[in-house]
N, C-alpha and C positions, 0 to 999 in steps of 0.2 A: 259743143264738146265739154265746156265747163259745166253745163246743166247735167250731162250724163255723169260726169265724175261725181258731182254732189249727189245725184240719185244713187249712184253705186255705193258711196260711202254712207249714205243713210240706210240703205238695205243691210249693209255689213253690220252697222251698229245695232239695227233691229234684230238681226240674226243672233248676235252676240248676247244681247239682252234676253232673247228668248231661251238661248241655251242656259244661261245663268239662272233663269226662273225654273227651268225644268227640273223636277225632282230627281235627285241622284238615286241611281240603282240601289235597291235594298240589299244589304248583306245579311246572311244568316247570323242571328244573334249568338249562336254556339260558335260559328267560325270567327266572328268578331272577338269573342272572349278568349277563344284559343289563340288568335293571333297576338293578343296582348299579354298572354301567360308566358313566363319563362319556361324553357324547355329542359328536360332531363338530358344530361350528357352521360354517356357510358363510354367506358374504355374498351375498344375492340380487341378481343383476345388474339385474332390473327394479325393485325397490323400494329397494335398497341396505340393506335391513334384514338383520340377522343371524338365520338360520334354523337351528334344531337339526335334525340328522339323526337321525331315529328309530332305535332299535335293538331294538325290540319286535316289529316285524312285518317281512315281506319288503318291501324298497322297490323301486319301479319307476323305474329310471333310464334314459334314452335319450340317445344321443349322435348327432348328425348325422355320418355317415360320409362315404366319398369318392365322387366321380363317377369311375367307373373307366374312364379313357380313356387313361392314361399312367403313367409311373413315380411312385412316392411320393417326394415331396421333404422336405427337413428342416422346411419350415414345417408340413406335415401332421404329421410325426413329432413335433415339439414339442408340438402339441396333443394327440395320442393317448398320448404317453408321460407328459405331464402329467396327463391324465385318469386314466390307469392309477395313477399315484402317489396322486391324491386318493381313487380307489377303494380302493386298498390301506390307506390311512389310515383311511377309513370303516369297513372291515371288521376289520382286525387291531387297531387302537387303539380305535375308536369301537364296536366290537361289532356293527355293522350287518350284516344279510343282504340282499344286493343282486342283483336280477335286472336285468343290464345288457343292454341291447339296442342295436344299432348299425344304422343305416339305410345301405344301399348304393344309390346311384343308378346303375342299370345301363341306363338309356335317356335319352339327353340329346343335344342338338344337337352338343355336343362329341365325343360317342361315335360318333354317326352320321357326323360329318365325318371323324374319324380312321379309322374302320372302312373308309370308302370310299377313303381314301388308301392303306391297306394291303391292299385287296381282300378284306376280311373281312366278315362279317356283324356287326351291331352287338352282339348278344348273345354272340357268339363272342368278340369282343374284350374284352367286359366281364368274361367268366369268367376270361379269361387275366390280366387286370390285377387283378381281385379276388384272385385266387390270390396274385399277387406282392405285393399290398398286405398281405394277412394273413401271408405269410412274412416280410416286412420287419419287421412289428409283433412277430412272435414272436422275431426276432433281436434286437430291441431290449427284450426282456424283458416285453412286454405280455401280459397274460392275455387269453385268448379271451372274446369276448361271449357272454352266456348265450343271446342270440338274435340271428341276422343276419337283417335284413328287407330283401329286395330288391324294388325297386319293380315289376319285371316279374311278380313273383309275387303282387302285391297290387292288380292292376288292377281286379278286382271291388270290393274295398273303396274304392278311390279313386273309382270311378264312383258307388257308393252314398253315400259322403260328398258328393260333388259334388252329386247329387240332392238330398240334404237341405238343403244350403246354398241351392239354387235355391228349393225348396219353402218355406223360412222367408222368402224374399224378399231375401235377400242376395246372390244371384247372378243373372246374366242372360246370354243368348245373343246372339250376333252373326250377321249374315247368312252368314258363312263356316263356321258350325258351331262356333265356339269359344265357351267359357263363361268368364265374367269374374266376379270378386268386385267387389261394390259397396261400395267403402270408405266412401263418403259416409254410408251407412245406419248406420255405427257412431258417427258423430259425434265426441265427445271421448273415446270408449272405445278409439279408434285412436291409437297413438302412444307406447307404453310404452318403446320403445327409440329412437325417432326423435330425441329432442332430445339424447340423449347422443352420438349421432353427428353432431350438428349438421346434420341433414337434416329438421328439422320444417317447412320450407316446402314447398308443393305441387310447385314446380319442382325443388327438390333431391331430393325423394322420387322424382319421375318419372326424374331423371338416374340416380339409383341403381338403379332398377328396370330401366332400359334397359341399364345396363352389366352387371347380373347376369343379365338374362333378356331377350334380344333380342325374344322374343315378345310382350313387354309393350309394346313400341313400336308401337301400333296406332291407326289413325284411327278405328276403330269403337268405342273405349272411351267410356263416359259421363264419366270422370274420369281425368285422367293418373296418379293413384295406384292405379287398379284393376290388378289382376294376373290372369293367367291360372290358371284352374282346370283347364281342358281345352283342349288345342290341336287345332285341326283338322288332319287329315292332309294332308300335302304328297305330291305324286306322287312314287313310288318309295321313300318312307321307311316305316319299320316303324310299324304302327298297330293298334289294337284297336277293336272295334265299341263303340258307346255310344248312349244315346238321342238324342244330339245328332249322330250320324254317327261315321264312323271317325275316330280321333285318337289322341292320347297325353296322359298327364298334364302338368300344369304342374309347375313345380319345387316350390312351397310346399306343395301339397296332399298330396304323397308322404308327409311326415313325420306330418301330421296324421291321414291314414288309417291308416298303418301302425301308429302307436303306439295309436290306439284298437283296432285288430284284435289287437294283442299285449296291451295292458294296461287296456283299458276307457276310461272318460271322463277319468281324472286320472292325472297323473304326479306322481312325488315330486321328481324332478330332471331337467332338460333341459340337456344340455352342448353346446358347440361352440366354434369360433373366434370371436373378437370380431367378425370381418368378417361373420359370419352373423346378428349382432344385428339389424340393419336392412339389407335389408327382410325377410330369410327369417324369423327367429323372430318378428318384428312380425306378419307375415302369417300365421304358424302360429296365433298368438293370435287373430287376427282371424277365421280359418276356424272355429275352435272356438266363438267367440261367435256367428257367423253360423249355424253348424249347430245350435246349441242355443238360439238367440234369447236369449242371456244376455249382457248388457252390463256386468255388474258382478261376475260370479263368477270364481272362480280355477281355471284349467285345470292349472296346473303350480306347485307349492309353491316351487320354487327353480330359478333360472336360473344357470348357471355358464359364464362365457366365458373362454377362455384367450387371452392376448395375442399380438400379431404376432411373428413372427421376422423381423428385419430383416437385410438384407444390403446394405452400402454405403449405408445410410441410407434404403433403401426396403423395403417389404414383399416378402418372398420369394414369388414366385407364378409359375406357368407362363405367365400371360398377359405378364408383364414379362421373361420369358426369363432371369431372374437366379437361378435356383434351382440347388441342389446336391441330387441324388438320394440317398436312403438307401444305395443300392448303391455309388454313388461315394464315399460317406463310409467304408463299412465294408470295401470291396474295392479301393479306389483305391491309387495309389502310396503316399500317406501315410495308409494306413487307420488308422481310430480304433476303439478298442475300444468295443463296443456299450454296455457299462456306463458307460463314460466319458461317452457322450452322455446316458445316463439321469441320471447325476450333474449334468451340464451344465443339464438341464432342471429338476432339483431345486434348484439353486442360485438359482433365481429364483421370485419369487411367481408363481402360476399366471396371474394376470391382467396381469401386467406385459409391457411390450414388450421384447424381448430382441434384442441385436445379435449375430449370428452372426460368429465370428471364429476362426481357428485358435489364437490365443493363449488364448482362453477355454476352448476345447477342451482345450488342454494343461493349464490350471489344473484342470479337472475331472479329467483323467486323473492329474494329480498327486495329487489328493484320493483317487482309486481306489487309487493305488499305496501311499498312506499307510495306508488300511484294510488292504490286503493285507499290507504289511510288519509291521503291528502284530500281526495275527493270527498270522502265521507266527512272529514273535518270541515270542509267548505259548506257541504250541504247542512250539517248540523248548525253551523254559524248563521246560516241563512233561513233556519227553519222557524224563527219567531215572528212576531209581528213587525214586519219591515217598515210599516208607516211610522213607527216609533223610533227608527234606527237613525243615527246621525248621517248627515250627508257631506259635511265639510271635511275635505281631505287634509291630512297631516302628512308628516314625512314617511310615516308607516304606509300610508296608501299610495304615495308617490313611489316608494321603493317596490311595492308590489306590482304596480303598473308598469314600471321600467323592467322588472323581471319578466313580466308577461310579454311585453314588446320584444325584449331581447330574445326570448325563447321562440317567438313566432318568426322572427327574422333568421335565427340559427337553424331552426328546424327545417324551414323551407330551402334554405341556401345549401345545407349540407346534404339533404336527400337529393337535389337536383345536381350536385357535384359527385357524379359516379356513384349515386346511392349510397352515401356515407352514412349508413344506418347507425353505427356506434356514436358518432357525434350528435346525430339527430335525437337519439334516445337520452343522451346525456343532457341535451338542452331541456328535454321534458323532465328529467329527474331534477335538475336544478331548479326548475319552476315548481315541481311538486314539493320539494323541501321548503321552498320560500313561502308557498301558499299554506302549507300545513302549519309552520311556525306562526305565520300572521294570524291564523284562526285560533290556535292553541294559546297563544299569548293573550288574545282577547278573552278567551274563556277563563284563564286563570286570573286575569285582572278584573273579572266580572263586568265587562263592558260589551256593548254591541259593536259589531263590525260596521264599516260603511259598506253597504251592499254591492254597489257597482263594480268596483275593482276586483272583489272576490268572485263575483259571478262571472265576470269576463274571463278571468284567469282559468277558473275552474271550467267553464264552457269550452275554452280553447284546449285546455289539457284533455278533457274527455273526448272532444272531437278528433284531436290528433291521434289519441290512442285507438279510436275507432277506425281511423284511416290506415292504422297499421295492422288491423285485424284483432286488436286486443278488446274485443267487444265485452267480454265479462268484466274485465278490469274496469273499463270505462263506465259500466253499468252502476258503480258505486255512486256516480254523480246523479243517476236517476232514481236510486234507491231500489235498483232491480237486482243487481248482483250481490255481493261477490260470491265467487264460488267457494270461498273460505267461510263456512258457517260460523266459526269461532269469532269472526271479525265483523259480524254483521249487526251488532247491538248498537245502533246510533246513540250517542249521548252518554253510553256507559262509562267512557274513560273520563269525560268531563264530570259526571256526577261523582265518581270515585275519588278524583282529584280534589273536588271541592269538599267531600266528607273527611277526607284524610287531612286536608289543610285546617279545617275546623277543629278537628279533634286534637291535631298537634299544637295548635294555638292554645286551646284550653289547657293542655298539660304544661306548656311553657309558662303560662300565667299563673300556675298553682303556687300556693305559699309553701314555705319550707317546714311544715310540720310532717310528721312521720307518715301519716296516711296519704297526704298529697304527694310526698316525695315518692312513695311507692307507685302511685297512680301515674305521676310524671314519668317515672322510669319505664313502666310497662307500656304506656301508650307510645313514647318515643321508640322503644325498641320494636313495637309492632309497626310502627311507621317507617322505620329503617328497613325492616323485612320486606315491606311492600315495594321499596324501591327496585328490588331485583326479582319481582314477580315475573313468572315464565311468560305471561301474554304480553307484558311491556317489552320484554327482550325480544319476542317474536316480531313485534310491531316496529322495533328499532326506536323505542321511546325511552326517555329517561326522565326521572323525577328529580328536580333540582331545588334544594331548600334555600331560601334566602335568609339573610341575617335577621330580617324583621318578621319571620315566621311565615312568609308566603311560600307557595309551592309552584313552581314553573315546570311546564312540560317542554322539553327540548329534544331533538334527535340525539339518540344514544351514540356515543362515540365508541367505535369499535376498540376492544382492548388489543394491545399490541401482543402479538404472539410471543409467547415466552420461549427463550431459546432452549432447545432440548440439550440436556447433559450429554457430553459425548460419552459414547460407550466405552468401557474400559476394555482395552485390547488384551486379548488372551495372550499370555507369554508364549513365545515361540517354543515349539516342541524340542526337546533336547535330542541332539543327534548322537546316538550310542553306536553308530557304525564303525568308528575308530576306536572305540574303548575296548582295552583288554578285558578279558573275562573276569580276571581276579579283582578288577577295579569297578565292576558294575554297581556294586552297593556303596560306592563312595561318591558318586557323581549323579547330576540330574536330580529326579524326583526322589531318588533313593538315598541322596546324600545325608549325612548326619544320622 
């Protein structure tokens, strides 16, 4: 018995040793890397809860795209540029792999009307405007969607989805051959986005539905909240066959059917402008619930809504005719650099309402120029024979290294925290200022920089800008860009500063005889004029003269805006109504 126990114990130990020596199962390097990376967290617009964006599996993201009947305006552009920035943050910083789909409404009342005005077929117009839309987004630095989902190419999917809603008892037909969603059947499961828009009452909901979709204003509906799944054909309009007769899709059913065709029953993220939250996104949720007879489940894990772009206090929109098109912005008389508009979008939280103005665009362009100038300064500082450059670090190098590390940490942390783009950009701007100052100080003091901290800071700055789609601006580090021709002469600023400094020193050292005094005065006057040269102002730089005659280049401090003189108020008009006729020439403006 004792022998058996000893034999059993020996075999157990051998088995354990064999297991210990067995090679561990290999894990995918990509999955190992992703599991160690911090994840992006976004605030779900439907629940207001923070939701982590996974990075261990491909994610299914969908964005409501354009109704392609006219030019893309800046309200659209703000949404899609912002979504592109969030997508890039999720992929490059959060380590996510994203399949990004965008819907394109290529058949709609507006398209039909516009095509008739132009003498075109609706789908012909839609293809032209769709191509223009994606060309505009490309110019603004937006990456292409993984999938483009056109309504006209998913009619069968839409009809099938509508049939399932009807079969589950959540849809009904009317005498004209239209199909409607029965909102009342959802009870309290309807309204995830309604209250946030202040439209939770039935009357307000009906008004919103009618405003967004005229076909919803029907006397045949059971409830004013009900919305069209399938619209009966009108004479002379484009239509497709269906079990209910010829017609075309309602607005809301499009996204529900197309995303199911592309991704299946569930989405990881659904995005769009905040104006789509109610009724469009609300009704998409309703359709999923009706199709699946599920009043408690979750179709989409996270909803992301971008804020409005306002102009003169009102939402920029085609219906209000207060819009600026992307092409007017980029190609007009006062053309704006496309990457300045990307920075403009990034300087605001994605969900915030933004007021459009040329002043704010100029501020964004100034930031772009700051990045460009900083990278060019670093490139110039490293352009000589680096084998002769010093390697010993001083407090200057340590300060630059600290600024670099701080920017790295803040940039990643703020992007992962609900895609806080303004804070991330500010971290890069702070580093750009420090890097440029470091390089320009070395240039004005006629000394070489220690290469390693300059190279590391500039490489991080350029790489981060590329991560945000600011490729042209980042190109200044490679000597490829910048889109501003007038800023492309590397070394010109340093040469100018050196020349001015030498000339100014010679004038200061002149003796006090008449001819040299005249020379001294003329040279100093010209030197003073150069301090306010237009190209220096544009670059945000200032020339600072030291008491010993040296000239330093420093960031220009913006001048405080001068208070406007109050307008003189016009005197109130004199009231003659109670003045007797005989006294008219003795009062008011006629007195005296």
